[in-house]
N, C-alpha and C positions, 0 to 999 in steps of 0.2 A: 229708261224709256220716258220720253217727254210727252206730256199730254197737253194738247193745245187748248186754248180757251174755248169753252162751248156754252151754249144756252140749253136749258131743258125744262120740260114740264112733265111730271110723273104722276101716275095714279095707280092704285091697286084696287082691283075690282073683284068682288065675290060673285061668282056666277051660280045662282041657286038652281033655277030650272031652265032659264033661257037668258040671253043677253039683255033683254028688255027689263028683266027683274034684278039686274045688277045694282049693287050699292058701292059707291066709292068709299073705301075704308081709309085711304091715306090722305087725310085732310090737309096735310102740309105740302102736298106734292104739286099743287097747281100754280104756286107762285103768287097767289092773290093776297096772301097775308104776310106783310113784311116782317112781322115779329116771328112768325113760324119759319119763314125763309132763313132768317139769321140763325136759327137753331140747327140748321143742317151743317154748320161748322164754319170756322174762320174763312173768310174770302167769299162765301156764298152771299149773293145779294139779289135784290129784286130788280128786274128789268122791265120797264113799262113801255119801251119804245120798239122792241123787236120781238114781241110775243107771238106765239102761235095763234092764240085766240083769247078771248076774255080780256082781263085788265093787265095781266103781267105774266112773266115767266121767271125762272131762276137763272142766274148768271154766275159762273165761276171761272176766274182767270188762272187755271192751273198751269204751272210751268214745269212742275216735276210730278212724279207719280204720287197721287194722294186720293183720298176718298171724301166725298160729301155723303153724310149718313142721315137718313130720316130720323127725326127726334122721337117718333112714336113707335112702340112695339105693338104689333097687331096679333091678337090671338087667332089661331086658325083651327078649323075643325077638319080632321082627316076625311070626313064623309062628304065634304064640299070640294068644289073645284074653284081655284083662284087664278086670276089672270093679272100679271103685273105688266103694265104697259107704260110707255113714255115716248114723248116726242123730243128729239134731240137735233141740234143744229150747231155746226161749227161757226164760231164768231169771226173766223178768218175766211173771207170769201175766196181766197186763193189756195187754201190748204185744208185738208181734212183733219179732223180731230180724232184722237184715239180715246175711246171710252169703254169701260167695263160696266155694264148694267147688271147688278147682282142682288141676290137675297142673302141676308145673314140670319142665322137661326139662334134661338134662345130656349132655355128650358123653362119650366114653370116658375122657377125662382128668378127669372130674368137674367140669368147668367149666360153669356154668349158661348155657344158651342163652337169650338175651334175646328179647323180642317183636320186636325190630328185625332179628334175625339171619338170618332164613330166607325172607323173602317179597320177592324182587326184583320191581321193576316193569319189564315188558318194554320193550325199546328205549330204555333210559335210560342206557346205559353211555356215559361221556364221559371227558375227561381234564382235569386241572388245567392252566390256561394260565399260571399264575404260582405261584411257591413259596408254600406256606402254612406259617407258623411256629407253634410252640407258643404258645398264648395267643391266637391269632387267632380271630375269629368270622366272618370274611368269606372266602369262597372265590371264585376266578375259574375258570370251567370253559368248555370249548368249547360253543357253543350246541347245545342239545337240549331237547326239550319236557319240562320238569319242572313245568309249571304244573298244579296239582291243586287241587280243592276240599279243604278241611280239611287244609291243609299240616301241621298239628300231628300228623297221623297218619303222617308220612313222615320219613325220615332219609337221610343220606348214608352209604353204605358204601364204605370206602376199600380200595384194592388189590383191586378187583374183577377177576374172571377171566371171559373170554367164555364159557367152558364151565361156569361156575357152580361150579367146583371150590373156590372160596373159602367156600362155604356149609358150615356156618353161619359167617357173617362176624361176628366179635366186635368189629370195629373200625368202629363206627357212631356217628353224632352226629345228633340230631334237628334238623329244619329249622324255622327261624322264618319265612323269607321267600325268594322267588325273584324276581329282576327281570332284564330284558333290558338289556344295556348296549352294544348294537351288535355288536362283534366277539366279545363273550363274555357269558355269563350270570353274574350275581352271586348267590351262595348265602349267606344269612345263617343262622348256626347258633344253636341255643339255648344252647349252652355252649362255652367256649373249647376249642381243640384241646389235647390232652394230649401231642402230639409234632409234629415237623416232617414235612411232606410236600412233596417236590420237584415242580416243574412236570413234567407228563407222567404223574403218578400216575393210574391208572384209578379212576374212581368210578362208583357206580351208585345209583339211588334205590331205597330199600326202604320197604315199608309195614309199619306196626305190625300184629302178629298177636296177638290175645288168647290168653292161656293157655286151654287147654281147661277149661271151667268151667261150673258151675251157680250161678246167683245166685238166692237165695230170700228171701222174707219168712217166717222160721221161726216157727211158732206155739208156744204154751206146752205142746203135747203132743209127745211123741217122734215124729218124722217121719223116714222114710228117704228119702235122696236117692242117686242113683247115676248113673254114666256108664260107657260101654264103649269101649275102644280096641283097635285091631288093625291089622295091616298096616303098610305103609311108604309114605309119600307120595313121588311122583316129585320129584327135585331141582328146587327152584324152584316147585313147585306148592303152592297154598294147602292147608293141612291142614283137614280138615273136622271140626267138633265133633260127635262122635257121642253126646255126653252126652244123657241123657233122664231125666225124672223118673219 
């Protein structure tokens, strides 16, 4: 998927009691500080000639699918409501730009929570019936129903806990195939294991969960997009995308 060059200016706002009480938490998002703009990643630059307002905006000439990521991590309080909003514009007046405007999540140790980490599939906990060695791509597990449509959306989560206390589980590996072998099921992984796992290790099937996002065909006029987040999902429950245009 090709992503056309686009310009943007982003802010994240904490809405405490009303919009007038909001505080802009994403200091690097307005494009006003060239040093902060550069921290969004290679290719991102400051544009002072085609801004939405103020002194400048941010500019990125993407030609392939890629991400520009804010340099700061913002601590959120589940008791509050947050609005992520931004103005986007295609830099090509004759073509729309494809853009995904999204939020990524981190734990308290500032480790990114991957899309595989938090959405377990019910009743899929099982155990390895044979040792799995670093570099292996085949697992043997006690039989349990892991047959699913679109297996590419699923992963194995290692060292699973029955009470889900392992969530977010950072030890996951996407699944390529599942087949029944009589006394065990064989799980083929998409990538080799990075470490050893002894027989008896508990594993669980997890489903891919997209980042909360808005995907748009951005026109050549400045257009605002926004999403709202609040509250805290129950452990193991799918998060709901509350984003809206």
